[in-house]
PDB file with SEQRES, HELIX, SHEET and CRYST1 records, atoms N, CA, C and O in Angstrom:
SEQRES   1 A   52  MET ILE ALA MET THR TYR GLU ASN ALA ALA ALA PHE ALA          
SEQRES   2 A   52  GLN THR SER GLY LEU LEU TYR PHE ALA GLY ILE PHE VAL          
SEQRES   3 A   52  GLY VAL CYS VAL TYR ALA PHE TRP PRO ARG ASN ARG ALA          
SEQRES   4 A   52  ARG PHE GLU ALA ALA ALA HIS LEU PRO LEU THR GLU ASP          
HELIX    1 AA1 TYR A    6  PHE A   33  1                                  28    
HELIX    2 AA2 PRO A   35  ASN A   37  5                                   3    
HELIX    3 AA3 ARG A   38  HIS A   46  1                                   9    
HELIX    4 AA4 LEU A   47  LEU A   49  5                                   3    
CRYST1    1.000    1.000    1.000  90.00  90.00  90.00 P 1           1          
ATOM      1  N   MET A   1      50.295  98.156 127.470  1.00  0.00           N  
ATOM      2  CA  MET A   1      50.923  97.419 126.392  1.00  0.00           C  
ATOM      3  C   MET A   1      49.939  97.305 125.227  1.00  0.00           C  
ATOM      4  O   MET A   1      48.739  97.123 125.429  1.00  0.00           O  
ATOM      5  N   ILE A   2      50.451  97.413 124.040  1.00  0.00           N  
ATOM      6  CA  ILE A   2      49.609  97.359 122.846  1.00  0.00           C  
ATOM      7  C   ILE A   2      49.413  95.898 122.454  1.00  0.00           C  
ATOM      8  O   ILE A   2      50.375  95.150 122.281  1.00  0.00           O  
ATOM      9  N   ALA A   3      48.158  95.514 122.319  1.00  0.00           N  
ATOM     10  CA  ALA A   3      47.849  94.141 121.907  1.00  0.00           C  
ATOM     11  C   ALA A   3      48.064  94.023 120.408  1.00  0.00           C  
ATOM     12  O   ALA A   3      47.608  94.866 119.635  1.00  0.00           O  
ATOM     13  N   MET A   4      48.752  92.983 120.009  1.00  0.00           N  
ATOM     14  CA  MET A   4      49.020  92.763 118.595  1.00  0.00           C  
ATOM     15  C   MET A   4      47.950  91.842 118.040  1.00  0.00           C  
ATOM     16  O   MET A   4      47.865  90.674 118.419  1.00  0.00           O  
ATOM     17  N   THR A   5      47.149  92.364 117.157  1.00  0.00           N  
ATOM     18  CA  THR A   5      46.114  91.555 116.542  1.00  0.00           C  
ATOM     19  C   THR A   5      46.687  90.815 115.347  1.00  0.00           C  
ATOM     20  O   THR A   5      47.803  91.088 114.906  1.00  0.00           O  
ATOM     21  N   TYR A   6      45.920  89.889 114.837  1.00  0.00           N  
ATOM     22  CA  TYR A   6      46.363  89.129 113.672  1.00  0.00           C  
ATOM     23  C   TYR A   6      46.599  90.042 112.481  1.00  0.00           C  
ATOM     24  O   TYR A   6      47.570  89.871 111.744  1.00  0.00           O  
ATOM     25  N   GLU A   7      45.715  91.011 112.292  1.00  0.00           N  
ATOM     26  CA  GLU A   7      45.857  91.918 111.156  1.00  0.00           C  
ATOM     27  C   GLU A   7      47.138  92.734 111.263  1.00  0.00           C  
ATOM     28  O   GLU A   7      47.835  92.935 110.269  1.00  0.00           O  
ATOM     29  N   ASN A   8      47.446  93.202 112.465  1.00  0.00           N  
ATOM     30  CA  ASN A   8      48.679  93.971 112.652  1.00  0.00           C  
ATOM     31  C   ASN A   8      49.908  93.096 112.438  1.00  0.00           C  
ATOM     32  O   ASN A   8      50.873  93.521 111.802  1.00  0.00           O  
ATOM     33  N   ALA A   9      49.875  91.878 112.966  1.00  0.00           N  
ATOM     34  CA  ALA A   9      51.007  90.973 112.795  1.00  0.00           C  
ATOM     35  C   ALA A   9      51.200  90.611 111.321  1.00  0.00           C  
ATOM     36  O   ALA A   9      52.332  90.544 110.842  1.00  0.00           O  
ATOM     37  N   ALA A  10      50.106  90.378 110.607  1.00  0.00           N  
ATOM     38  CA  ALA A  10      50.208  90.033 109.190  1.00  0.00           C  
ATOM     39  C   ALA A  10      50.732  91.213 108.377  1.00  0.00           C  
ATOM     40  O   ALA A  10      51.555  91.033 107.479  1.00  0.00           O  
ATOM     41  N   ALA A  11      50.264  92.407 108.685  1.00  0.00           N  
ATOM     42  CA  ALA A  11      50.742  93.594 107.970  1.00  0.00           C  
ATOM     43  C   ALA A  11      52.221  93.825 108.234  1.00  0.00           C  
ATOM     44  O   ALA A  11      52.973  94.174 107.324  1.00  0.00           O  
ATOM     45  N   PHE A  12      52.638  93.632 109.478  1.00  0.00           N  
ATOM     46  CA  PHE A  12      54.056  93.792 109.806  1.00  0.00           C  
ATOM     47  C   PHE A  12      54.907  92.759 109.079  1.00  0.00           C  
ATOM     48  O   PHE A  12      55.963  93.095 108.543  1.00  0.00           O  
ATOM     49  N   ALA A  13      54.461  91.508 109.055  1.00  0.00           N  
ATOM     50  CA  ALA A  13      55.211  90.451 108.390  1.00  0.00           C  
ATOM     51  C   ALA A  13      55.296  90.701 106.886  1.00  0.00           C  
ATOM     52  O   ALA A  13      56.346  90.482 106.280  1.00  0.00           O  
ATOM     53  N   GLN A  14      54.216  91.149 106.290  1.00  0.00           N  
ATOM     54  CA  GLN A  14      54.224  91.415 104.850  1.00  0.00           C  
ATOM     55  C   GLN A  14      55.146  92.583 104.515  1.00  0.00           C  
ATOM     56  O   GLN A  14      55.902  92.521 103.545  1.00  0.00           O  
ATOM     57  N   THR A  15      55.086  93.636 105.307  1.00  0.00           N  
ATOM     58  CA  THR A  15      55.908  94.809 105.044  1.00  0.00           C  
ATOM     59  C   THR A  15      57.384  94.498 105.252  1.00  0.00           C  
ATOM     60  O   THR A  15      58.221  94.875 104.432  1.00  0.00           O  
ATOM     61  N   SER A  16      57.704  93.812 106.343  1.00  0.00           N  
ATOM     62  CA  SER A  16      59.108  93.497 106.591  1.00  0.00           C  
ATOM     63  C   SER A  16      59.633  92.504 105.561  1.00  0.00           C  
ATOM     64  O   SER A  16      60.788  92.601 105.148  1.00  0.00           O  
ATOM     65  N   GLY A  17      58.807  91.553 105.142  1.00  0.00           N  
ATOM     66  CA  GLY A  17      59.228  90.620 104.108  1.00  0.00           C  
ATOM     67  C   GLY A  17      59.469  91.306 102.776  1.00  0.00           C  
ATOM     68  O   GLY A  17      60.419  90.986 102.062  1.00  0.00           O  
ATOM     69  N   LEU A  18      58.595  92.256 102.446  1.00  0.00           N  
ATOM     70  CA  LEU A  18      58.777  93.012 101.210  1.00  0.00           C  
ATOM     71  C   LEU A  18      60.074  93.800 101.239  1.00  0.00           C  
ATOM     72  O   LEU A  18      60.817  93.806 100.258  1.00  0.00           O  
ATOM     73  N   LEU A  19      60.354  94.459 102.344  1.00  0.00           N  
ATOM     74  CA  LEU A  19      61.594  95.239 102.468  1.00  0.00           C  
ATOM     75  C   LEU A  19      62.821  94.331 102.426  1.00  0.00           C  
ATOM     76  O   LEU A  19      63.834  94.677 101.819  1.00  0.00           O  
ATOM     77  N   TYR A  20      62.728  93.179 103.067  1.00  0.00           N  
ATOM     78  CA  TYR A  20      63.832  92.222 103.066  1.00  0.00           C  
ATOM     79  C   TYR A  20      64.141  91.748 101.645  1.00  0.00           C  
ATOM     80  O   TYR A  20      65.294  91.789 101.217  1.00  0.00           O  
ATOM     81  N   PHE A  21      63.125  91.302 100.917  1.00  0.00           N  
ATOM     82  CA  PHE A  21      63.356  90.790  99.568  1.00  0.00           C  
ATOM     83  C   PHE A  21      63.708  91.894  98.581  1.00  0.00           C  
ATOM     84  O   PHE A  21      64.440  91.645  97.622  1.00  0.00           O  
ATOM     85  N   ALA A  22      63.206  93.104  98.791  1.00  0.00           N  
ATOM     86  CA  ALA A  22      63.616  94.228  97.943  1.00  0.00           C  
ATOM     87  C   ALA A  22      65.093  94.532  98.163  1.00  0.00           C  
ATOM     88  O   ALA A  22      65.817  94.832  97.213  1.00  0.00           O  
ATOM     89  N   GLY A  23      65.535  94.454  99.402  1.00  0.00           N  
ATOM     90  CA  GLY A  23      66.958  94.661  99.693  1.00  0.00           C  
ATOM     91  C   GLY A  23      67.832  93.593  99.072  1.00  0.00           C  
ATOM     92  O   GLY A  23      68.902  93.890  98.541  1.00  0.00           O  
ATOM     93  N   ILE A  24      67.378  92.346  99.135  1.00  0.00           N  
ATOM     94  CA  ILE A  24      68.121  91.248  98.497  1.00  0.00           C  
ATOM     95  C   ILE A  24      68.193  91.465  96.988  1.00  0.00           C  
ATOM     96  O   ILE A  24      69.245  91.265  96.381  1.00  0.00           O  
ATOM     97  N   PHE A  25      67.078  91.873  96.380  1.00  0.00           N  
ATOM     98  CA  PHE A  25      67.042  92.105  94.941  1.00  0.00           C  
ATOM     99  C   PHE A  25      68.008  93.218  94.538  1.00  0.00           C  
ATOM    100  O   PHE A  25      68.746  93.085  93.562  1.00  0.00           O  
ATOM    101  N   VAL A  26      67.997  94.302  95.285  1.00  0.00           N  
ATOM    102  CA  VAL A  26      68.908  95.413  94.986  1.00  0.00           C  
ATOM    103  C   VAL A  26      70.359  94.956  95.141  1.00  0.00           C  
ATOM    104  O   VAL A  26      71.210  95.308  94.324  1.00  0.00           O  
ATOM    105  N   GLY A  27      70.641  94.183  96.175  1.00  0.00           N  
ATOM    106  CA  GLY A  27      72.001  93.675  96.373  1.00  0.00           C  
ATOM    107  C   GLY A  27      72.465  92.783  95.239  1.00  0.00           C  
ATOM    108  O   GLY A  27      73.614  92.878  94.807  1.00  0.00           O  
ATOM    109  N   VAL A  28      71.590  91.920  94.751  1.00  0.00           N  
ATOM    110  CA  VAL A  28      71.940  91.041  93.635  1.00  0.00           C  
ATOM    111  C   VAL A  28      72.164  91.858  92.363  1.00  0.00           C  
ATOM    112  O   VAL A  28      73.091  91.582  91.602  1.00  0.00           O  
ATOM    113  N   CYS A  29      71.324  92.853  92.135  1.00  0.00           N  
ATOM    114  CA  CYS A  29      71.497  93.703  90.946  1.00  0.00           C  
ATOM    115  C   CYS A  29      72.802  94.490  91.006  1.00  0.00           C  
ATOM    116  O   CYS A  29      73.499  94.611  89.999  1.00  0.00           O  
ATOM    117  N   VAL A  30      73.131  95.016  92.157  1.00  0.00           N  
ATOM    118  CA  VAL A  30      74.391  95.752  92.305  1.00  0.00           C  
ATOM    119  C   VAL A  30      75.563  94.819  92.047  1.00  0.00           C  
ATOM    120  O   VAL A  30      76.514  95.192  91.359  1.00  0.00           O  
ATOM    121  N   TYR A  31      75.504  93.603  92.595  1.00  0.00           N  
ATOM    122  CA  TYR A  31      76.583  92.644  92.370  1.00  0.00           C  
ATOM    123  C   TYR A  31      76.691  92.277  90.888  1.00  0.00           C  
ATOM    124  O   TYR A  31      77.796  92.190  90.352  1.00  0.00           O  
ATOM    125  N   ALA A  32      75.565  92.063  90.230  1.00  0.00           N  
ATOM    126  CA  ALA A  32      75.584  91.625  88.838  1.00  0.00           C  
ATOM    127  C   ALA A  32      76.087  92.713  87.896  1.00  0.00           C  
ATOM    128  O   ALA A  32      76.735  92.406  86.895  1.00  0.00           O  
ATOM    129  N   PHE A  33      75.802  93.972  88.196  1.00  0.00           N  
ATOM    130  CA  PHE A  33      76.184  95.052  87.296  1.00  0.00           C  
ATOM    131  C   PHE A  33      77.427  95.808  87.753  1.00  0.00           C  
ATOM    132  O   PHE A  33      77.770  96.837  87.169  1.00  0.00           O  
ATOM    133  N   TRP A  34      78.109  95.315  88.788  1.00  0.00           N  
ATOM    134  CA  TRP A  34      79.335  95.964  89.249  1.00  0.00           C  
ATOM    135  C   TRP A  34      80.398  95.786  88.174  1.00  0.00           C  
ATOM    136  O   TRP A  34      80.615  94.667  87.710  1.00  0.00           O  
ATOM    137  N   PRO A  35      81.066  96.860  87.767  1.00  0.00           N  
ATOM    138  CA  PRO A  35      82.012  96.767  86.643  1.00  0.00           C  
ATOM    139  C   PRO A  35      83.147  95.758  86.857  1.00  0.00           C  
ATOM    140  O   PRO A  35      83.633  95.174  85.889  1.00  0.00           O  
ATOM    141  N   ARG A  36      83.569  95.548  88.084  1.00  0.00           N  
ATOM    142  CA  ARG A  36      84.678  94.632  88.339  1.00  0.00           C  
ATOM    143  C   ARG A  36      84.299  93.181  88.032  1.00  0.00           C  
ATOM    144  O   ARG A  36      85.184  92.365  87.773  1.00  0.00           O  
ATOM    145  N   ASN A  37      83.011  92.841  88.054  1.00  0.00           N  
ATOM    146  CA  ASN A  37      82.565  91.469  87.818  1.00  0.00           C  
ATOM    147  C   ASN A  37      82.306  91.167  86.351  1.00  0.00           C  
ATOM    148  O   ASN A  37      81.941  90.042  86.010  1.00  0.00           O  
ATOM    149  N   ARG A  38      82.488  92.141  85.486  1.00  0.00           N  
ATOM    150  CA  ARG A  38      82.171  91.958  84.066  1.00  0.00           C  
ATOM    151  C   ARG A  38      82.975  90.826  83.433  1.00  0.00           C  
ATOM    152  O   ARG A  38      82.411  89.982  82.736  1.00  0.00           O  
ATOM    153  N   ALA A  39      84.268  90.799  83.665  1.00  0.00           N  
ATOM    154  CA  ALA A  39      85.113  89.771  83.043  1.00  0.00           C  
ATOM    155  C   ALA A  39      84.724  88.376  83.533  1.00  0.00           C  
ATOM    156  O   ALA A  39      84.709  87.431  82.745  1.00  0.00           O  
ATOM    157  N   ARG A  40      84.415  88.237  84.802  1.00  0.00           N  
ATOM    158  CA  ARG A  40      84.029  86.940  85.357  1.00  0.00           C  
ATOM    159  C   ARG A  40      82.735  86.444  84.724  1.00  0.00           C  
ATOM    160  O   ARG A  40      82.625  85.267  84.378  1.00  0.00           O  
ATOM    161  N   PHE A  41      81.750  87.333  84.568  1.00  0.00           N  
ATOM    162  CA  PHE A  41      80.472  86.929  83.987  1.00  0.00           C  
ATOM    163  C   PHE A  41      80.596  86.662  82.490  1.00  0.00           C  
ATOM    164  O   PHE A  41      79.920  85.776  81.968  1.00  0.00           O  
ATOM    165  N   GLU A  42      81.431  87.396  81.804  1.00  0.00           N  
ATOM    166  CA  GLU A  42      81.625  87.136  80.375  1.00  0.00           C  
ATOM    167  C   GLU A  42      82.325  85.802  80.165  1.00  0.00           C  
ATOM    168  O   GLU A  42      81.991  85.067  79.236  1.00  0.00           O  
ATOM    169  N   ALA A  43      83.292  85.482  81.017  1.00  0.00           N  
ATOM    170  CA  ALA A  43      83.958  84.183  80.917  1.00  0.00           C  
ATOM    171  C   ALA A  43      82.975  83.052  81.203  1.00  0.00           C  
ATOM    172  O   ALA A  43      83.012  82.016  80.539  1.00  0.00           O  
ATOM    173  N   ALA A  44      82.104  83.243  82.176  1.00  0.00           N  
ATOM    174  CA  ALA A  44      81.100  82.223  82.492  1.00  0.00           C  
ATOM    175  C   ALA A  44      80.085  82.081  81.361  1.00  0.00           C  
ATOM    176  O   ALA A  44      79.579  80.984  81.126  1.00  0.00           O  
ATOM    177  N   ALA A  45      79.782  83.161  80.666  1.00  0.00           N  
ATOM    178  CA  ALA A  45      78.820  83.104  79.564  1.00  0.00           C  
ATOM    179  C   ALA A  45      79.379  82.335  78.373  1.00  0.00           C  
ATOM    180  O   ALA A  45      78.628  81.685  77.646  1.00  0.00           O  
ATOM    181  N   HIS A  46      80.684  82.406  78.173  1.00  0.00           N  
ATOM    182  CA  HIS A  46      81.299  81.720  77.031  1.00  0.00           C  
ATOM    183  C   HIS A  46      81.747  80.297  77.376  1.00  0.00           C  
ATOM    184  O   HIS A  46      82.191  79.565  76.491  1.00  0.00           O  
ATOM    185  N   LEU A  47      81.642  79.906  78.608  1.00  0.00           N  
ATOM    186  CA  LEU A  47      82.094  78.584  79.028  1.00  0.00           C  
ATOM    187  C   LEU A  47      81.403  77.437  78.295  1.00  0.00           C  
ATOM    188  O   LEU A  47      82.084  76.484  77.916  1.00  0.00           O  
ATOM    189  N   PRO A  48      80.078  77.474  78.074  1.00  0.00           N  
ATOM    190  CA  PRO A  48      79.448  76.346  77.352  1.00  0.00           C  
ATOM    191  C   PRO A  48      79.886  76.249  75.881  1.00  0.00           C  
ATOM    192  O   PRO A  48      79.731  75.195  75.263  1.00  0.00           O  
ATOM    193  N   LEU A  49      80.417  77.308  75.333  1.00  0.00           N  
ATOM    194  CA  LEU A  49      80.793  77.307  73.927  1.00  0.00           C  
ATOM    195  C   LEU A  49      82.213  76.819  73.685  1.00  0.00           C  
ATOM    196  O   LEU A  49      82.590  76.551  72.544  1.00  0.00           O  
ATOM    197  N   THR A  50      82.997  76.703  74.736  1.00  0.00           N  
ATOM    198  CA  THR A  50      84.393  76.259  74.563  1.00  0.00           C  
ATOM    199  C   THR A  50      84.438  74.755  74.427  1.00  0.00           C  
ATOM    200  O   THR A  50      83.625  74.032  75.003  1.00  0.00           O  
ATOM    201  N   GLU A  51      85.400  74.303  73.657  1.00  0.00           N  
ATOM    202  CA  GLU A  51      85.585  72.861  73.481  1.00  0.00           C  
ATOM    203  C   GLU A  51      86.606  72.363  74.486  1.00  0.00           C  
ATOM    204  O   GLU A  51      87.520  73.088  74.880  1.00  0.00           O  
ATOM    205  N   ASP A  52      86.438  71.127  74.890  1.00  0.00           N  
ATOM    206  CA  ASP A  52      87.362  70.554  75.867  1.00  0.00           C  
ATOM    207  C   ASP A  52      88.682  70.205  75.259  1.00  0.00           C  
ATOM    208  O   ASP A  52      89.571  69.711  75.953  1.00  0.00           O  
TER     209      ASP A  52                                                      
END                                                                             
């Protein structure tokens, strides 16, 4: 069995965390720039400017 040292565990945690957050970032960007969501985001952008 391979002994897991602190350095190996830290490197694994850093690499997996980087991949996890990069995936989240890509997912958020895809959602934000998806053409079907354009009208929803434009309506939300103009919401503070509308009068009650």
